Legacy VTK file of the C-alpha trace (Angstrom):
# vtk DataFile Version 3.0
C-alpha trace
ASCII
DATASET POLYDATA
POINTS 177 float
66.609 111.049 66.526
66.348 111.264 70.304
63.910 113.912 71.434
65.484 116.087 74.146
62.342 118.002 75.091
58.719 118.573 74.186
57.174 122.036 74.237
53.458 121.989 74.966
50.952 124.798 74.546
48.367 125.407 77.280
44.918 126.606 76.169
43.263 124.001 73.979
46.213 121.598 74.141
46.429 120.426 77.775
42.979 121.640 78.776
40.521 124.481 78.725
38.663 125.618 75.646
41.308 127.416 73.623
40.332 130.694 75.295
41.886 132.339 78.349
40.909 130.723 81.621
42.551 131.939 84.829
44.790 129.250 86.352
42.542 128.926 89.402
39.658 127.922 87.073
41.605 125.953 84.462
40.828 122.249 84.003
43.129 119.750 82.346
41.777 117.289 79.824
41.381 113.840 81.438
44.355 112.448 79.464
46.837 115.289 79.991
48.498 114.045 83.186
48.956 110.606 81.604
50.601 112.197 78.561
52.972 114.240 80.725
53.855 111.176 82.797
54.667 109.153 79.672
57.150 111.834 78.614
58.718 111.855 82.096
58.913 108.060 82.129
60.903 108.307 78.896
63.274 110.964 80.291
61.982 113.667 77.957
61.851 117.166 79.417
58.460 118.860 79.257
58.192 122.607 78.860
55.006 124.639 78.838
55.162 127.262 76.091
52.300 129.723 76.039
51.186 133.224 75.090
49.238 134.776 77.964
48.581 138.411 77.040
45.978 138.693 79.809
48.948 139.069 82.171
49.658 142.432 80.510
46.035 143.411 81.253
46.417 142.546 84.944
43.957 139.626 84.784
46.552 137.135 86.085
50.236 137.083 86.956
53.104 135.222 85.385
53.505 133.426 88.732
49.866 132.259 88.577
50.673 130.480 85.320
54.144 129.312 86.338
52.822 127.745 89.550
49.997 126.097 87.600
52.462 124.468 85.196
54.716 123.307 88.017
51.696 121.718 89.757
51.020 119.745 86.563
54.586 118.387 86.614
56.204 120.377 83.811
59.983 120.731 84.066
59.702 124.444 83.336
57.365 126.990 81.801
58.080 129.651 79.216
55.361 132.274 79.220
54.930 135.371 77.072
53.013 137.947 79.139
52.840 140.560 76.362
50.094 141.766 74.099
50.375 140.536 70.504
50.940 144.196 69.582
53.918 144.768 71.896
56.387 143.542 69.252
58.296 141.440 71.778
60.516 138.540 70.755
58.693 135.974 72.884
55.113 136.063 71.578
54.512 132.993 69.414
54.904 132.654 66.447
58.220 134.327 67.276
60.765 131.896 68.661
61.919 133.804 71.759
60.446 131.368 74.296
61.997 128.399 72.503
65.374 130.102 72.274
65.188 130.998 75.976
64.573 127.334 76.828
67.378 126.221 74.534
69.831 128.601 76.198
68.705 127.729 79.725
68.843 123.939 79.245
71.443 123.623 76.453
68.899 121.961 74.163
69.258 121.457 70.430
65.899 122.762 69.198
66.069 120.511 66.133
65.788 117.613 68.614
62.571 118.880 70.181
58.883 118.612 69.394
56.166 121.207 69.814
52.594 120.118 70.524
49.929 122.769 70.085
46.490 123.496 68.704
47.156 126.699 66.741
48.898 126.573 63.399
49.533 130.298 63.119
51.401 130.451 66.432
52.506 127.020 67.690
53.347 125.436 64.349
55.053 128.548 62.978
57.189 128.924 66.122
58.180 125.253 65.960
58.990 125.517 62.265
61.196 128.576 62.776
63.576 126.574 65.009
63.399 123.234 63.208
61.337 121.470 65.890
58.939 118.628 65.106
55.470 120.133 64.625
52.498 118.267 66.094
49.058 119.822 65.772
46.349 118.540 68.102
42.696 118.719 67.103
41.513 119.833 70.546
41.000 123.543 71.206
41.550 125.476 67.969
43.034 122.500 66.113
40.177 121.912 63.665
39.800 125.612 62.852
43.589 125.898 62.380
43.297 123.297 59.634
40.154 124.751 58.093
39.170 128.401 58.265
42.581 129.679 59.474
44.848 127.523 57.298
45.847 130.461 55.082
47.700 132.031 58.040
50.220 129.186 58.002
49.681 127.693 54.543
53.398 127.310 53.814
53.920 124.975 56.803
52.811 121.362 57.159
52.600 119.728 60.585
54.735 116.621 60.935
51.805 114.910 62.599
48.169 115.698 63.333
46.922 114.061 66.530
43.451 113.787 67.960
44.776 114.995 71.330
47.863 115.417 73.519
47.965 111.776 74.593
47.910 110.525 71.009
50.630 113.063 70.100
52.838 111.844 72.941
52.265 108.202 72.005
53.296 109.026 68.436
56.558 110.480 69.737
57.255 107.591 72.097
56.292 104.811 69.701
59.218 105.658 67.514
57.682 107.850 64.864
60.443 110.362 65.553
62.389 109.013 68.492
LINES 1 178
177 0 1 2 3 4 5 6 7 8 9 10 11 12 13 14 15 16 17 18 19 20 21 22 23 24 25 26 27 28 29 30 31 32 33 34 35 36 37 38 39 40 41 42 43 44 45 46 47 48 49 50 51 52 53 54 55 56 57 58 59 60 61 62 63 64 65 66 67 68 69 70 71 72 73 74 75 76 77 78 79 80 81 82 83 84 85 86 87 88 89 90 91 92 93 94 95 96 97 98 99 100 101 102 103 104 105 106 107 108 109 110 111 112 113 114 115 116 117 118 119 120 121 122 123 124 125 126 127 128 129 130 131 132 133 134 135 136 137 138 139 140 141 142 143 144 145 146 147 148 149 150 151 152 153 154 155 156 157 158 159 160 161 162 163 164 165 166 167 168 169 170 171 172 173 174 175 176
């Protein structure tokens, strides 16, 4: 299968701590730019896919996040600005952001991968559209597999990677490409 695009979560996956950090204070992991470049070098679109409910609290703007993702070299960013209680269609684990990307770029979601650190949001969203599910152990990854596993017990990740770079290498080295 040729992977058309990779969706990548922000907090705990490309950098930060897993908690909200304003874009002006956010730091990428040392390997994140290399991982993104490998995907670009292999003509795979990269899309940020993130829940950022602090936007709804006025702590940042959607443009703050969008500009941050563009500065990292993502092809596009799909950002849910709503509270988890707003019952929107875009807050992961709902698939609204993925469907929006699919419609915008004419992508077959079954030919995509999702890399994230939270089983109960990232992995469930990926599963709902048939995307390859890659859980990274940075951020909330370990706790997703341990104390929070019951929230997504019916889903198994396709691959568990130490970090984003190892996840990308798994994709590129033919595990699913």
